[in-house]
N, C-alpha and C positions, 0 to 999 in steps of 0.2 A: 301306534294308536292302540288304546285299550279296547278289548272286545266287549260286546254287550253283556256277556256273562260276568265279567270281572268288574263291570261298572258299579253295581250296588256295593260291592266290597270296597272299592276305591272311594266311593261317595261317603260311606260310613266312616272311613279313616279321616276324610277331610272334615266331617262334622265334629270329630273329636279333637281336631287341632285348635290351638288358641288363635285368637284374632290376629296377633302379630305375625304368626307363622303363615297364615293364609295370605296376608298382605304381601309378605316376602315372596311367596310362590307366584302370586299374580304379577308383581313387579318384574320378577325374573322372566316369566313367560312373555310379558309385554315387550321386554327388551329383546328377547329372541325373535318375536314377531316383527319388530322394527328392523332388525338385522336382516331377516329373511325378505322383508319387503324391499329393503334397499338393494339386496342382491337380485331380486326379481326385476326391479327397475333398471339396474345396470345391465342385466342380460337382455332385457327387451330393447334397450338402447343400442347395444352392440349388435343385436340381431338385425336391426333395421339400418345399420350403417351401409352407405353406398359411396360411390365416387364423389357425390356432392357434399357429403358430411364427414369424409375421412380420406386417407391417402390410398384407398383401394382403387385399382384401375377400373375404367368404365366397362371393361369386358365382364367383370363380376356382376354388374347390374342385370345382365341378361338372365342370370339364373334366378332372379327374384321376380321377373315379370310374369304375370299370369297369362295363360293362353286365352282366357276370356276377357274381353274388354269390359271395363266398368261402365255401367250406364251413366250418362251425363245428361244434364238438362239441356233444353234446346238452345238457350241463350249461351251457355258455356260451350256447347257443341259448335255453334256458328262462329264464336270467337276463336276456338281452337282450329277450326278448318281454315279460317281466314289467315291465321298466323303461320300455317304450314307452308313451306316452300314446295313448289312443284318440281318434279325431276327435270334435269337438263339445265340449259343456260337460263339465267335469270334476266328479267327486263333490264336493258341498258348494258348487258355484258357484251364486250367485243369478242366475237368468235374468232378462232384461229383455224383457217382452212389449210389443210395439208398442201404444201407446194413442192413436194418432192423430198428426197432424202439428202440432198446436197452433193451427191455423187452418182455416177453410173458406172457399173463394173462391166456390163456386157449389153450389147444392143441386139435385139431381135427385130429384123426388118421384114415386113409383110407386104410386098407389092402385089397388086392384082395380076392374075394370069390371063383372064379373059374379060371382055367387056360385059358388064351386067345388063346391058340394053340390047346389043345386037349379037353378042357372042364372039366378036372378032378378037383375035390375039395380037393385033397390031396396036400396041399401046406404047406411048412415049415413055422413055426410061426416066425422065425427070418428073418428079412428083409436083403436082400443082398445090396440093394441100397435104399436110402431115399431122396426124393425130398421135399424141404421145400419152402413154400410160406407164407410170413407174410402179413396179411391184417388187417388194422384198421377198426373196424366196430362200428356202433352205436347200443348199446344193446337195447333190447326191452323196458326196463324201466330204463332210465338213472337216474331218480329221485326216490329215495327209500322213502316210507312212513314208519316211525318207530313209533310204539306205546310203550311208556314207561309205565310200570306198577310198581308202587311202593307198595310193600307188607308191611302190618302192621302185625306183629306177636306178640303173647303174650309170655312173658318169663315164663317158667315153674318153675323158681326159686322164682321170686318176684311177678309174676302175672301182671306186667305192660306191656303195648303195646309199641313196638319199630318199627319204620318205616325204610325202606331201604333208602340208599343214592342214589340220582339220579346222573348221570354223569355230569361233569362240562360243557359239551357241550350242555346241555339242560337248557333253561331259561323259567320258567313259564310265560305264556302269549305270547310267541313268537312261531308262528306256523312253522317257517322255520329255518333250521339249519344255523350255522354261515357261512359255506362254500357256501351254496346256497344264503344267503343274500349277501355275497361278490360277487358272480357271477352275481346277479341281478344289483348290483351297478356298476360292470364292464360293463354290457350291456348298462346301461343308460348313463354312463359318458365316456366310451372309444369306445364302438361299436355304440353309438348314437341311440339306440333303444328307441322309445317312450314307455310310460307306457302301451299303448294299445298293441303294438307289443310284449312287455315282457309278457303280459297276454297270448297272442296267443302262444308264444314260450313255456311257462310253460304247456299249454294244449297239445302241440305237443309232448313234452318230457315226461310228466308224467300224463297227463289228470287230472290236478289239477286246480282249479279256485281260483284266488287271486284278491282281489279288488284293484283298483288304490290307494285307501287310504292307504292300507297296503304297497304298493310299495313306496309311498311317505315317509311313516314312516321308512321304511328300509333305504332309502337314507339318511334321517336325522340321523338315529341311527349309520350308518356306518361312516358318517362324524364326529359325536361327538366322536366316538371311535378313529378315526384317527387324530383328532385335536391336542392332546398332541404331537404326532410325528412331525407334521408340525411346531408347536411352538418350539420344540426342535431344528429342522433344522434351523429355523430362528435365534435362539440364537447362534448356532454353526457358521453360516455364519458371524455374527457380531464379534464373538470372533477370528476366525481363518483368516478371510479376504482373501479368495482364489481369483484366477482370476474369474471375474464375468461378464457374458454377460447379458445385460439388454435391454428390449424392452417393448412396450405397444401397446394395441389395444382397440378400443372403445367397449363397452358392453351395450346394451339396458337393462334398468331396469324399467319396467312399463312406457315405453314411454320416459324416461329420459336417457341421455347419461352418462354412468359411464365409468371407464377405468380399464382394466385388465392389470396389470404389471407382467412381468416375469423376474426372476433372476435365471440364469442357469449356471452350471459348467459342467465339463465333466461327473460327476457322481451324479448330483443332479439337481433338478429343483423346484423352489418355485414361486407360483403364489400369487399375492396380489390384492384383490378387492379394488380399489381406487375410490374416488369421482371425482378426477380431474387428469389432465395430468401435474401437476405442480411440482415444486421442493419440495413442502410440502409432497407429496406422496412418493417421493424418500427418503426423510429424515425419514419418518415413517418406511421404510424398513431398511435403512442402517445407520440411525442416521445423525447428522449434518456433519459428514465426514466419509470417508471410507479409511482404510489403505491399501487395496489391489489394484489390477488393475481392472479398469472398462472398459469393451468393449461395445460400443454402436454406434448408428448412430450419425449424427451431429445435433440432436434435441437440441434446445436452453436450455432445462432444465439441460442437462449434462454439458453445458459450464460453467466453473467457480466453479463447485461443487468440494470441497476439496477431493482429492483422492491421494493414493500413486502413481498411474500411470494411464494413460488413453490411450486407443487405439480406434480411430474412424474407422468405417467400410469402407474399401476401395471399397467394392462392391457397396455401395451407391454412393461413389465418382465417380466410373466409370460410373454409370448410369447418373449422372449429366453431365459429359463430353460427354457422348453419346448423350444427348439431344441437345448439341450444333450443331450437324449435321443438326438438323431441325430448328435451330434458326437463324434468319438473323443476319449477322455480317461479316465484311470484312475478318477477320482472324479466324473465329470460326472453320472452317474445319481443318486448320493446328494446331490450339491449341488443338482441340479434339484428333486428331491423335497422337500428341506428348505425351500427358499425358495418354491417354488410353494405348499406347505402354509401358509407364513406369509402369503403374499399373499392366498390364499383366505380365511384367517381374518380378515385385515384387511377384506376386502370384506364378509364376513358381519357383522362387528361394526359396521361403519359402516351397513350396511343396517338392523340392529336399532336403532341410534341414530336413524336417520331415521324409523323406525316408532314408537318409544316415547319418544324425546327424553329418555332417562334419562342425564343428564349425569354423575351420580356413578358409576354402573356403568361408563360409557364411559371416564372418566378413570382409574379403577382398572385397567381392562383395558389401556388405552394405556400406562400406566407399566410394567407387567410385560411387555407386548409389546415395547416399545422395548428393554428390557434383554435379552430373548431374541434379538432381531435382532442386537444388538451381539455377544453371546456366540457366535452361530452364524457370524457373519462372521469373528470371531477364530479359531474352531476350524478353519474350512475354508480360510482364505486361503492358508496356506503349503502346502496340498495341491492347490490348484486349478491347472489348466492355463492356457493363454493366454486363451482365450475366457471361461472361467468366472472367471478372475482379474480380467479387465476389468470384469465385472459386479459382482463383490464390491468392487472398488476404487471403482466408482461409488457403490455403496450406502454405503460407508464415508465417502468424501470429500464426497458430496452428500446426507448423511443428512437435513439440514434441508429439502431440496427433495423427497426421496422420501416423507418421513413428516410433511409439514407438517400434514396433516389430523388427526394424532393430537392435536395441541394445539388445532386449530381445526376441529372437525367440520362446521362450516357450509360448509367447502370440500370438494368431492367428491374422492375419491382417483383419479379417472380423467378422461380428456378425451373422454368419449363424446358430450357435448353438441356440441362442435365437429365431431366426425366425423359425427354425425347431420345437422347443418346442412349439412355439406359434400356430403352425398349428393345433394341436389337439384342442385348445380352439376356434380357428376361425371356425373349422368345426362344433364343438358343437353349437357355436353361430348361424351359418347359419341354422342348423337343428332345433334347439329349438326356435330361435328367441330372445334369451336373457333370462332374469330372471324376475319373477313376483314381487320380492321384494328384498331388500338389503340383507336380511338374506340368501335367496336362492343363491344370487350372491356370498356371502362369503363362503357358503358351497361348491359351485361349484369350487371356487378357491382352497380350501383345498383338495378336492377330486382329482382335476387335478394335484396338487402338488405331491400327493402320486403316481398317475398313471405314470407321466413322470419320477419321481425319480426312481421308480421300473424298468421302461423300461431301463433307462440309466445304472442301476446297474445289469441288467440281472436277476431280481427277479420276482417271480410270483406275480402279482397284487392281484389276488383272494386270495392267501395264506396270503398276508399281511393284507387284510381286515379281513380275518378269525381270524388271530392272534390279531388284534386290538380289535375285538369284544370279543374274549376270555379274553383279558386283562381287559376289563371293567366288564365282568361277574364274573371272578375269581380273588379274591383279591390277591392270591398267584402268579398270572401271571403278568408279566410286559408288557407294550405296546412295540411293535416293533419300531426300530429306522430307520430313513431315512438317517442318517449320513452315508456317504460312508464308506465301509468296510476298505478301505486303510487308513482311518483317525481315526478309533476307537481303 
């Protein structure tokens, strides 16, 4: 910006310029102003993005909430208060009263010693009434230290020494049992406890001291034992081609950005440690083509990938239309309202189909819905601006991918399953800050595959790790499988 002192000199120079030159300067400045205004609008839009208008997680919305509540009118206030749910069980909800834990490990019997009325000690031994209370307690020593003593005895017949057989749960050189090792791996990769906190927990539970090097070795040992199960799951996915949800998230590895991919179904989850976010990584997991149905967002990597069927996430599409409310455009408000209403209707109808499985009603609705979508795209396309036009063009050109669930309701219209599975990895990344090397990154991907698959199948994660370690130590034992029980 020119100073006040130089302004008269600059003005004098402008007065001496011909009219054509002045017009050229003004047009150039106006072009710069328009570019700056567009950049300001873009930054304002990105500044106000939240989980409703982008793929940001809901946790980021907390950072933008003011400590002071905005004043609202009395009418709006009463409507808002009436729409809020009260804490606790809602009207009509069937409560679940605790009826015990399903087992009793120890009984504590408390008979009376003297009569509470006359003080006599002559009480019948048989109880007339028994009141029971079940309480889960932390025992004094949850971790048991076992010393294995292998005896060497001399044979009275031949005079040779013979040694006893140690149980197959004992491995020479390992100071912790298989189940305790599985528990520590669970703590580090699911509960997100650091090695230091694991050391403190071991001291609290059993007053034992374990070095961080031992904890690192345990993590590597458990991963090596579980790796065959993860590889078997990968082969099963490629052979059977089930409905598959896919997503990806960045993962820091020693200062470099790598990518963690997730492939999930209703009863399994597979993580893949990838170098890039490219088609090459997708093909490493699924091959050059995939015969099943792939559910994903509208990321360009998935566009054009040969699949048996494809469903793009309508929840992502809804956020894109929601962003139009904050984007300048003559018809953006009306376009956003029209297609958000259609997407909400689609979610509602698919939810009703899942609840009642009424295929006839669903197909009748889907046929009429598809025609309305085409008509609305045709009506608004020539009136839409740049951003709205891109959304409508995608809906028109990729209709078979956005609305695949209309013909095949067994395929969900969103990618929520992959995003839910990915939250475990995102939480671990935030706590740990990533991985120190590529090998640790791959180990983390395999361990998270086991954890999420077991959760989806309702299995004990710690027991799975224990069985995997047992399968490595005992040649007669086989490693456990992550393939869903319904497909084995």
